[in-house]
N, C-alpha and C positions, 0 to 999 in steps of 0.2 A: 204801332211804332214803339220800339224799345227806347227807353230814356235812362240815362245814367243819373244816379243820385249823389254824385261826388260832392257837389256844392252843399246839398242838404246835410250830408254826413259831416262835412267840415264845419258847417254852422252849428250843428248839434254838439260838436266836440269843442267849439270855441277856437277852431284852428283857421288859419288863413291859407290862401293860395300860395303865398310866398313860403310858408312852412312846408306845404306839400311839394313845392319845387325842390326844396332842400332835401326832404326825406326821400323823394324819388330819384334825386340826382338827375334831373331832366331840365328842360327849358320852361320858361314861363308860358311860351306859346303852346306847348303841349298841355300844360295844366289848364290853361284857358279853354282849350278844345274839350278837355275832359269835363270841366265844370259847366261849360256853355252848351254841351251836347252838339258839338259841330264836328265830331269825329266821323270818318267814313268807315273805319275799321278799328278793331281792338284785339291785340294778341292775348293769348292765355297767360303769358308771362306778366303782362301788365295788369291783368285782372288779379292774379295772385299777389303781385306787389302791392296793389291798392288795398286788398283785403288785409294783408299783414300790417301795413302802415295805418290804415283806418280802423283796425281791429274789428272787422266785420266779416260776414259771410257773403259769398257771391250773390245770393238772392237779395241782399240788402243794397247792392250796388245798382240794381236794375228795377225798373217798373215798366209795365206794358200799358201804353196809352192807346 
């Protein structure tokens, strides 16, 4: 199973979910799904946006469990 590391990256940077909502210009519900790994799909555009905002590489966003 592929797992998103969004919450871990936020914690590492001392950022909140609320901050990510503002940066992504999206809803809190969407950010919760990203952080809680409850998404059923993820667009390339969203991956790119997350990488820019969190200043990370795509391989840092994912882990394989």
